[in-house]
C-alpha positions in Angstrom: 0.0 0.0 0.0 1.3 3.4 -1.0 2.3 5.8 1.8 0.7 8.9 0.2 -2.2 8.7 -2.1 -3.8 11.5 -4.1 -7.0 10.1 -5.6 -9.0 11.8 -8.3 -8.3 15.2 -6.9 -9.9 18.3 -8.6 -9.7 21.9 -7.4 -11.6 24.8 -8.8 -11.9 28.4 -7.8 -15.3 29.4 -9.1 -15.3 28.8 -12.8 -11.6 28.4 -12.9 -10.2 24.9 -12.7 -6.7 24.9 -11.1 -6.2 21.1 -10.9 -8.0 18.5 -12.9 -8.2 14.8 -12.0 -4.9 14.4 -10.3 -3.9 10.8 -9.3 -0.6 9.9 -7.7 0.7 7.2 -5.3 4.0 7.9 -3.5 5.9 5.2 -1.6 7.4 5.7 1.8 10.7 7.5 1.6 10.2 8.4 -2.1 11.3 11.9 -3.4 8.7 13.1 -6.0 8.9 16.5 -7.7 6.0 18.4 -9.3 7.4 20.1 -12.3 5.8 22.6 -14.6 5.4 26.3 -15.6 3.8 28.9 -13.4 0.1 28.5 -13.1 0.1 24.7 -13.9 -1.4 23.7 -10.6 1.6 22.2 -8.9 1.6 24.5 -5.8 -2.2 24.2 -5.5 -1.8 20.4 -5.4 0.9 20.8 -2.7 -1.3 23.0 -0.6 -4.1 20.5 -0.8 -1.7 17.8 0.5 -0.7 20.2 3.3 -4.3 21.0 4.1 -4.2 24.7 3.2 -6.6 24.1 0.4 -9.5 21.6 0.3 -10.1 19.6 -2.9 -13.3 20.3 -4.7 -13.5 16.5 -5.3 -11.2 13.6 -4.5 -9.3 12.3 -1.5 -5.8 12.6 0.1 -4.6 9.6 2.2 -1.4 9.6 4.3 -0.2 6.4 5.8 -3.6 4.8 5.5 -5.5 7.7 7.0 -7.9 9.9 4.9 -6.8 13.4 5.7 -8.9 15.2 3.1 -11.0 17.0 5.7 -8.3 17.2 8.3 -6.8 20.6 9.3 -3.1 21.2 8.6 -2.1 21.0 12.2 -3.4 17.5 12.5 -1.7 16.0 9.4 1.9 15.9 10.8 3.2 17.6 7.6 6.5 19.6 7.4 6.5 22.4 4.9 9.3 24.6 3.6 8.4 27.8 1.6 10.3 29.9 -0.9 10.4 32.9 1.4 12.0 31.0 4.4 9.2 32.4 6.7 11.5 32.5 9.8 10.5 34.4 12.9 12.9 37.4 12.9 12.7 37.9 16.7 13.7 34.3 17.4 17.2 32.7 17.4 18.0 29.9 15.0 17.5 27.4 17.8 14.2 28.9 18.8 13.0 28.8 15.2 13.9 25.2 14.7 12.3 24.2 18.0 9.1 26.3 17.5 6.9 23.4 16.4 8.0 21.2 19.2 7.3 24.0 21.7 3.8 24.5 20.3 3.3 20.7 20.7 4.4 21.1 24.4 7.3 18.7 24.2 9.7 18.6 27.1 12.5 21.2 27.1 15.2 18.5 27.1 13.6 16.8 24.1 13.4 20.1 22.2 17.0 20.9 23.0 18.3 17.5 21.9 16.3 17.6 18.6 17.5 21.1 17.8 21.1 20.2 18.4 20.7 17.1 16.2 19.2 19.1 13.3 21.9 21.8 13.6 24.5 19.0 13.2 22.6 17.5 10.2 22.4 21.0 8.6 26.2 21.6 9.3 25.3 24.6 11.5 26.1 23.5 15.0 27.6 26.9 15.9 24.6 29.0 14.6 22.0 28.2 17.2 22.2 31.6 19.0 22.2 33.7 15.8 19.2 35.5 14.4 17.9 35.2 10.8 19.2 38.6 9.8 22.7 37.3 10.7 22.5 34.5 8.1 22.9 34.2 4.4 19.9 33.1 2.2 21.2 29.5 2.0 21.7 29.4 5.8 18.2 30.7 6.4 16.7 28.0 4.1 18.6 25.3 6.0 17.0 26.6 9.2 13.6 26.6 7.5 14.2 23.0 6.5 15.4 22.0 10.0 12.3 23.6 11.5 10.1 21.5 9.1 11.9 18.3 10.1 11.9 19.0 13.8 8.4 17.6 14.4 9.3 14.3 12.7 6.7 14.8 9.9 5.3 12.0 8.0 5.6 13.9 4.7 7.9 16.8 3.9 6.6 19.4 1.4 8.9 21.9 -0.3 7.5 24.7 -2.4 10.2 26.1 -4.7 12.6 26.4 -1.7 15.7 27.3 -3.7 14.3 29.8 -6.3 15.4 32.9 -4.3 19.1 31.7 -4.1 21.9 32.3 -6.6 22.8 29.4 -8.9 25.9 28.1 -7.1 24.3 28.1 -3.7 21.1 26.5 -5.2 23.1 23.6 -6.7 24.9 23.0 -3.4 21.8 23.2 -1.3 19.7 20.9 -3.5 22.4 18.2 -3.1 22.3 18.7 0.7 18.5 18.4 0.6 18.7 15.2 -1.2 21.3 13.7 1.1 19.3 14.7 4.2 16.1 13.3 2.7 17.9 10.0 2.0 19.5 10.0 5.5 16.1 10.5 7.2 14.1 8.4 4.8 11.3 10.9 4.8 8.6 10.9 2.0 9.1 14.2 0.1 7.1 16.2 -2.4 9.1 19.0 -4.1 7.6 21.8 -6.3 9.7 23.4 -8.9 9.6 25.0 -12.3 13.4 24.2 -12.8 13.7 21.0 -14.9 17.4 20.5 -13.9 16.5 20.7 -10.3 13.7 18.2 -10.7 15.9 15.7 -12.6 18.8 16.1 -10.1 16.7 15.5 -7.0 13.8 13.2 -7.8 13.1 9.5 -7.8 10.1 10.4 -9.9 8.8 13.5 -11.6 5.2 14.6 -12.1 5.1 16.9 -15.1 2.1 19.3 -15.1 0.5 21.7 -17.5 -2.7 23.7 -17.2 -3.8 21.8 -14.1 -3.3 18.3 -15.6 -0.7 15.6 -15.2 1.1 15.2 -18.5 3.5 12.4 -17.4 4.7 10.6 -14.3 8.1 8.8 -14.5 11.7 8.7 -13.4 13.9 11.5 -14.7 15.4 9.1 -17.3 11.9 8.2 -18.6 10.6 11.7 -18.6 13.6 13.1 -20.5 14.2 10.3 -22.9 10.6 9.0 -23.5 8.2 12.0 -23.1 4.6 11.0 -23.2 3.3 14.2 -24.8 4.5 17.0 -27.0 4.4 19.4 -24.0 6.8 17.2 -22.0 9.0 16.8 -25.0 9.4 20.5 -25.4 9.3 21.6 -21.7 11.9 19.1 -20.3 15.3 19.7 -21.7 16.3 21.5 -24.9 14.7 20.1 -28.0 15.0 20.6 -31.8 11.6 20.7 -33.5 12.1 20.2 -37.3 9.3 20.1 -39.9 9.3 17.0 -42.1 7.2 15.2 -44.6 6.4 11.5 -44.7 7.8 9.7 -47.8 7.3 6.0 -46.9 5.6 5.3 -43.6 6.3 1.6 -43.6 10.0 2.2 -44.0 10.1 5.2 -41.6 11.4 7.5 -44.4 10.9 11.2 -44.2 12.0 14.3 -46.1 13.4 17.4 -44.5 13.7 20.3 -47.0 14.1 17.7 -49.8 16.7 15.7 -47.9 16.0 12.0 -47.0 15.8 11.1 -43.3 15.1 7.7 -41.7 13.6 7.0 -38.3 14.0 3.7 -36.5 10.4 2.5 -36.7 7.5 2.5 -39.1 5.2 5.5 -39.0 2.0 3.5 -38.5 -0.2 6.5 -37.8 0.9 8.4 -41.0 0.6 8.3 -44.7 2.9 9.6 -47.5 2.7 13.4 -47.8 1.7 13.9 -44.1 3.5 16.9 -42.5 5.0 16.0 -39.1 7.3 17.4 -36.5 10.5 15.6 -35.8 12.1 16.1 -32.4 15.8 15.6 -31.7 17.8 16.3 -28.5 20.9 18.5 -29.2 23.2 16.1 -27.5 22.2 13.3 -29.9 23.4 15.3 -32.9 27.1 15.2 -33.9 29.4 16.8 -36.5 29.7 14.7 -39.6 32.2 11.9 -39.3 31.9 11.5 -35.5 29.3 8.7 -35.5 29.5 5.1 -36.9 26.7 3.0 -38.4 23.7 4.2 -40.2 23.1 8.0 -39.7 21.1 10.8 -41.2 22.8 13.9 -42.5 21.7 17.5 -42.8 23.8 20.5 -44.0 23.5 24.1 -43.2 25.2 27.3 -42.1 26.4 28.0 -38.6 24.5 31.0 -37.2 25.7 31.1 -33.6 28.1 29.4 -31.2 27.4 29.6 -27.5 29.9 28.6 -24.8 28.2 27.0 -21.9 31.2 25.7 -19.9 31.4 22.0 -20.5 29.1 22.3 -23.5 29.4 24.3 -26.7 26.0 24.8 -28.3 26.0 25.3 -32.1 23.0 26.8 -33.9 22.7 25.7 -37.5 20.4 27.3 -40.1 19.0 25.0 -42.7 16.7 26.4 -45.4 13.5 26.6 -43.4 14.5 25.0 -40.1 17.0 25.7 -37.4 18.7 23.1 -35.1 21.1 23.1 -32.2 23.7 20.6 -31.4 25.7 20.2 -28.2 29.4 19.5 -28.4 31.6 18.7 -25.4 34.1 21.5 -24.8 37.6 20.5 -25.9 40.3 23.2 -25.6 42.3 21.4 -28.2 39.6 21.6 -30.8 38.2 24.8 -32.3 34.4 24.7 -32.6 32.6 25.6 -35.9 32.6 29.3 -36.6 29.6 31.4 -37.5 29.1 31.7 -41.2 30.8 28.4 -42.0 29.1 25.5 -43.8 28.5 22.4 -41.7 27.1 18.9 -42.0 25.7 17.2 -39.0 24.6 13.6 -38.4 22.2 11.8 -36.1 21.1 8.2 -35.7 17.5 7.1 -36.7 17.0 6.1 -33.1 17.5 9.7 -32.0 14.4 10.8 -33.7 11.0 11.4 -31.9 8.1 11.9 -34.3 5.3 14.1 -33.0 1.8 13.5 -34.3 -0.8 16.1 -35.0 -2.4 15.4 -31.6 0.9 16.3 -29.9 1.6 12.7 -28.7 5.1 11.4 -29.5 5.6 8.3 -31.6 8.9 7.0 -30.3 11.7 6.1 -32.5 14.2 6.0 -29.7 14.8 2.8 -27.7 16.1 2.7 -24.2 19.3 0.9 -25.3 19.9 3.4 -28.1 19.4 6.3 -25.7 21.8 4.8 -23.1 24.4 4.3 -25.8 24.1 7.9 -26.9 
């Protein structure tokens, strides 16, 4: 039996539907992220789990207990907000122990728990400081410790890192994951940052316009998107217009040039216009790949240095595509204005139908090899 169950949940505000038919089961100790753009319903769903919003229809069950109509203070939920929400007139230790104090736990128990969490947060010497004496990252660690102090059944985090700079955000998300694994606490994490969701999660729930688009592991969501929205929202994606030449053989034409995908196009006929999706990292410069490959030629429009990756933008006749090359100081990347030929395997292609659903050409083994 799942530890957390969200069953047929729907939430509307008047005529506006914020969440539509949300179903999810979460195992004990699992880390699940809600990922999607602003307004997709992810925070509303989190607030329903916390008890701050009541579902219009549906049920929420935690550890076998239906908590749908239960107030937040009886759900034993720990919640961390984007804004830290620390009490400015309390020390770090007092902030962390606040929930236990409200629960009228013994002073010795509170002191021991606060000291334990300060050690876990790598802040044993910060107990007597006040929030204004801390950096943003340190304040968020205190907020996390306060949420964990009450031994919650479920930990909820609502975009807790979005106010921090990139380097601190990357460091703190790793700490959050390590602490979550150490404590074995069931965690729901809300974010609009796809990299954050993929780095942290056991599974990701991708949402759009109040609906669940896909639930899967980071590997599944990135490599095998279930809808066009997921394919375009998660990761960088090239969308190229193509025409079906021979559906049974998986033959396409892009601007008059033949392209083959790995599987028959069973839902299409010759002459159909389709969108072909290819990840930038699955495209290489001509001559870098072995076996059967597709080739396209064009002019380099732009080269962007991204540290370990160099992203090259290539202009075809009516399409543009990006390819990602590993940075190598010994090799000069293609220069803007130069002619270039790129190649990619048939297995790298994802054919998007008119309804927006992908017809996969990639296999798991091919993706892993890439």
